[in-house]
Structures are given as C-alpha cells and as structure tokens.
LOGU-466954 format. One record per residue (C-alpha): x, y, z. Coordinates in steps of 0.5 Angstrom, whole numbers, plus 2048, in hexadecimal, padded with zeros to 3 digits. Example, Ala and Ser with C-alpha at 12.3 -4.5 7.8 and 13.67 -1.06 7.14 Angstrom:
2
8197F7810
81B7FE80E
***
This chain:
403
9278E18DD
9218E48E2
9238E68E8
91D8E98ED
9218EE8F3
91A8F18F3
9148EC8F5
90F8F28F2
9138F08EB
9108EA8EB
9098E88EA
90A8E08EA
9078DF8E3
90C8D98E1
90E8DB8DA
9158DC8DC
9148D48DF
9118D38D9
9168D58D3
91C8D38D6
9208CE8D1
9238CB8D6
91E8CA8DB
9228CD8E1
91E8D28E4
9198D08E9
9148D38EF
9188D58F6
9128D78FB
9138DC900
9108DD907
90A8DF904
9088DA8FF
90A8DD8F9
90E8D98F3
9148DD8EF
9188DB8EB
91F8D88ED
9258D68E7
92A8D18E8
92F8D58E5
9338CF8E4
92E8CC8DE
92D8D48DC
92F8D58D4
92D8DC8D6
9298DC8CF
9258E28D2
91E8DE8D1
91B8DF8D8
91C8E68D8
9198E88D0
9138E48D3
9128E88DA
90C8EC8DA
90E8F08DF
9158F28DC
9128F38D5
90B8F68D6
9098FB8D1
9018FE8D2
8FE8FB8CB
8F98FF8C7
8F28FB8C6
8EB8FC8C4
8E78FC8C9
8DF8FA8C9
8DC8F98CF
8D68F58D1
8D28F38D7
8D08EC8D6
8CC8E68DA
8CD8DE8D7
8C68DC8D5
8C78D58D9
8C58D68E0
8C98D08E3
8CF8D48E0
8CD8DA8E3
8CC8D78EA
8D38D38EA
8D78DA8E8
8D98DF8EC
8D58E48E7
8D18E48E1
8D58DE8DE
8D98E38D9
8DF8DE8D8
8DA8D88D7
8D88DB8D0
8DF8DB8CE
8E08D58D0
8DA8D28CE
8DC8D48C7
8E48D28C6
8E18CA8C9
8DC8CB8C3
8E28CC8BF
8E58C58C2
8EA8CA8C5
8ED8CA8CC
8EB8CF8D2
8F18D08D8
8EF8D48DE
8F18D38E5
8EE8CD8E9
8EE8C98F0
8F18C38F1
8EF8BE8F5
8F38C18FB
8F08C78FA
8F78CA8F8
8F58CF8F0
8F88CE8EA
8F78CF8E3
8F58CA8DF
8F18C78D8
8EB8C58D7
8E88C28CF
8E18C18D2
8DB8C58D4
8D98C08D9
8E08C28DC
8DF8CA8DC
8DD8CB8E3
8E38C98E5
8E58D08E3
8E08D58E4
8E08D88EB
8E58DD8EE
8EB8DA8F2
8EF8DF8F6
8F58DB8F6
8FB8DC8F1
8FB8D68EC
9008D28EB
9028D28E3
9058CC8E3
9068CA8DB
9008CE8D9
9048D28D5
9078CC8D1
9018C98D0
8FC8CF8CD
9038CF8C8
9028C78C7
8FB8C88C6
8FC8CE8C1
9018CB8BD
8FC8C58BC
8F78CA8B8
8F28C98BE
8EE8D08C0
8F18D28C8
8ED8D78CE
8F38D98D3
8EF8DC8D9
8F38DF8DF
8F68E68E1
8F98EB8DE
9008E98E0
8FF8E18DE
8FC8E38D7
9018E98D6
9068E48D7
9038DE8D3
9028E38CD
90A8E58CE
90C8DE8CE
9088DC8C8
90C8E28C5
9078E78C4
9028E38C0
8FC8E58BC
8FA8DE8BB
8F28DE8B9
8F28D88BD
8F48DB8C3
8EF8DE8C8
8F28E18CE
8EE8E38D4
8F08E88DB
8EB8EB8E0
8EC8F18E4
8F08EE8EA
8F08F08F1
8F78EC8F2
8F98E58F3
8F98E38FA
8FE8DE8FD
8FD8D78FC
9018D6903
8FB8DA907
8F68D7902
8F98CE905
8FA8D190C
8F28D390B
8F08CD908
8F48C990D
8F08CD913
8EA8CC90F
8EB8C490F
8EB8C4916
8E48C6917
8E18C0915
8E48B9914
8E08B790E
8E58BA90A
8E58C1906
8E28C08FF
8E18C68FC
8E28CD8FC
8DF8D38F9
8E18DB8FA
8DB8DE8F6
8D48D98F7
8CD8DD8F6
8C98DB8FB
8C88E18FE
8C88E58F8
8CC8E78F3
8CF8EE8F6
8D18EA8FC
8D88E78FD
8D78DF900
8DD8DA901
8DA8D3902
8DE8CD904
8DA8C6903
8DC8C0907
8DB8B9905
8D68B890A
8D28BD907
8D38C390C
8D58CA90A
8D98D090D
8D68D690B
8D98DD90A
8D58E3908
8D68EA907
8CE8EA907
8CE8E890E
8D48EC911
8D88E6911
8E08E5914
8E48E2910
8EC8E090F
8ED8E0908
8E88E4906
8EB8EA90B
8F28E8908
8EF8E9901
8EB8EF901
8EF8F3906
8F48F2901
8F98EE906
8FC8E9902
8FC8EA8FB
9038EA8F7
9088F08F8
9088F18F1
9008F28F1
9008F88F4
9058FB8F0
9018F78EA
9048F98E3
8FF8F78DF
8F98FC8E2
8F58FE8DB
8F08FE8D8
8F48FB8D2
8F68F58D2
8F98EF8CD
8F58EB8CF
8EE8EB8CA
8E98EB8D0
8E98EE8D7
8E38EC8DC
8E28EF8E3
8DB8EF8E7
8D68F48E6
8D28F58EC
8CF8FB8E9
8CC8F88E3
8C58FC8E4
8C89028E4
8CD9018DE
8C78FD8DA
8C19008DD
8BE8F98DD
8BC8F48E3
8BD8EE8DE
8C48EC8E2
8C38EC8E9
8C58E58E9
8CD8E78E8
8D08EB8E2
8D68EC8DE
8D98F28DC
8DE8F08D5
8E38F48D1
8E48F28CA
8EB8F48C9
8EE8F18C2
8EB8F18BB
8EC8E98BB
8E68E98C0
8E18ED8BD
8DE8E88B9
8DC8E58BF
8D78EA8C2
8D28E68BD
8D48E08C2
8D38E48C8
8CD8E68C6
8CA8DF8C5
8CC8DC8CC
8CA8E28D1
8C78E98D1
8CB8EE8CF
8CB8F58CF
8D08FA8CE
8D28FE8D3
8D79068D3
8DE9038D5
8E09098DA
8DA9088DD
8DB9018DE
8E19018E1
8E09078E6
8DB9038E8
8DE8FB8E9
8E48FB8E6
8E88FF8EA
8ED8F98EB
8EF8FA8E4
8F29008E4
8F49018EC
8F88FC8F0
8F68FB8F7
8F98FE8FD
8FE8FA901
8FB8F8908
9008FC90D
9018F6912
9028F190C
90A8F090D
9088EF915
9028EA912
9078E690F
90B8E5915
9068E3918
9038DE914
9088D8915
9078D991D
9008DB91E
8F98D691D
8F48D9918
8EF8DB91E
8F58DF921
8F78E291A
8F08E491A
8EF8E7921
8F58EB920
8F48EF919
8EC8ED917
8E88EE91D
8E38F491C
8E58FA920
8E2901921
8E990391D
8E78FF917
8E0902916
8E390A917
8E8907911
8E290590D
8DF90C90E
8E591090C
8E690B906
8DF90C904
8E0914906
8E7915901
8E39128FB
8DD9168FB
8E391C8FB
8E69198F5
8ED9198F9
8ED9118FB
8F190F8F5
8F69138F5
8F89138FD
8F890B8FC
8FD90B8F6
90290F8FB
90190C901
9029058FD
9099078FA
90A909901
908901903
90B8FE8FD
913900900
9118FC905
90F8F5902
***
C-alpha cells in the first residue's frame, strides 16, 4: 500500500486514490494545505495498484521525439484570454472539433481550483490562462478512461506529475485518441495560502469577488499582472509593470508556497511522457527574428510520433515558426529542467500562516528592502558568471533537508 513518510515523495497527483479498487484511500491535508494519501488499512486488500501508479515511485525518464516551435493562435480573442500565445487552445480546439473532450484546471464558484472537462468550444475559456494553485484532480482520471473507452478523443492538460500519474493510471497507453499536454512548471502553490488570500480579497469589497486572473495582458504580455474583479465592476490590480507588491504574487514568485516535492521535482527533463509541452516564449523576437508575436507567444515541444501529424493542424490555427529547442529552453524554459530553490524562511512562513493576517505576513516577508535589492544584484552577477545554477542546486539540497 502507498505510505508517505517523506512529503517530498508525494506530488499530489491523486492517481493512487483513483486506482484503489476498495476506495480506501483519501486525501488528508497538512498544515501547509497540501493533500497526502491516507490508507484505511482495515479495508486494504494489498493489491499494490496504488504503488504501481505513483509517478514518483515509478518515474523513468522517457525517450521522446523533439520538435520545437513558437506559435501564436490566429484568433486574437483567444490570445487575449490566454497567458501567452494561445498554444493550448490550438490542441484543445482540434480535439473538440473531433467531438472530443478537453480536461484542464478551472476555477470553481468559490475560486478554488479543480480539474474538470469541457465538451464545447465556448466553454474552453474556463481552462485557459494560468492558475497558480495546485488543482484537485477529483475523478478526472476515471473520467478520462471512461471517455476513451467510449471511443472519444481526449486532451488532458496538467502539470508534468499529473500527466505522468494519468499515464501510469491508464497503464502507459499508446492510444491515438489520447493527447497529453503538460507545461514547464514553476511549482504548485498551496491551496490553503490561496484560500487565505481570496478571503482577504473578499473583505476589500462587500459586493463579492467575481473572478480572478493571474496573467492579464492590459499592461503588455511581458508583464505579470494579477487582477481580481468584483461584482460591482471594481478591480484590484497588481502588476510588476508598476513594481506592485502583493502577498500572493510574492509568495509564489519567491518560491515560498510550492509543494515540497516541487523543490526536488523528479520530472525536470526535456523528455516527457506527454505528447506536447508548452511554455511562455518571452524571447520570441530573438528566437523567430520576427515582430509578429508581440501580443503573446507560446513555445511548444512535440514529443511523440502520435502528434507529428498534428503539425499541419497547428499551422492552420497559428502563426508558426520552428526554432532550436536548446535556445528555446535556455531563454524561457529553465523550469523544464531545474527545480526552484526553496525560500530560506519557508518553514517559518507556514508556522505564521495560521496566526497572522495577510497584511502582517506581507509586511514580515515581502516588504522591499536594501537587502533584497542586494540579493537580486548578486543573483544577476552569478548568472553572468555561469555559477548560479551550480550554487542554487547545492543550497537547495541543504534546504530540502529542513522541509
């Protein structure tokens, strides 16, 4: 049976829960807000399925075909709604045009994040754009299997660990009706931190919180802009175009609130079990030598022969330029191959999470200081000298022992 003794040994993909014949595994949430499987041992028949589908226990780096492209969706409204260039929607549109089903992360009514599926193109907006929160998988893996058994085409988009978990759950499928899409993952943030932030936002306006977007483009694609929208039409806007400080933005980008497994991610490789990997292409001008992608661009890597035939569909639905994969990864895909370094005071932060409000936490951990500016200068210098990644990996190994 599955037993988690080290929290970094569980990525929270929920494949073990979905695979259990006895339905005797449930999620138990820790102080940080992350769910871990708990087995009701009295009901367990020791079939071992939960261990066989665990992506961390069974990870082996695959060999994959690699073609790399920079794309921008031909539909300007899709580009506007998307975090980058609307690359995900290219594949999703294709699957839906074949009477297929598309799975991805979406906000619920209370702004929690869960995996769900859509069957109509007009519903696809729910799955677009980034959600910087770990999504609950729920029964999505079982539903994927159900749709495939019905002979329908399925696109499943998720983090690399979620995709690997599904791949094992489906017994390493080679099904032409299945399209697996993952992305260069920064790390999955705590749903508990997100809920605390959402509740704090709700108190700012009595009309009620209507929606949230992590990657709005009103100040341009090159800037990270978070926007909360209220029922009365007012907005709470945070953007690095104005050097705004924000509890959620800083908690995420300073690598405080990712799941412990994310700081030692097993899935950091250009090689994937997915068919397609997506990531932002900030350096589109350098890669494509073109100004055609200013409103947002997506880098896509095609891994499998199964999707090689989709290149024509991609070109019909987007501006497409083939690029050198090594340059693309070097410019914008570092999250494909390197885990982020955990925040030095991460343990202290989570100890304070229950006893301090958002404003107090923000003041204690994220107020700009001369010390922070000095750290950013040193970081930039080490990158220029080619020493940053080596030093970061050494520090990460020491910090992981404390998580």
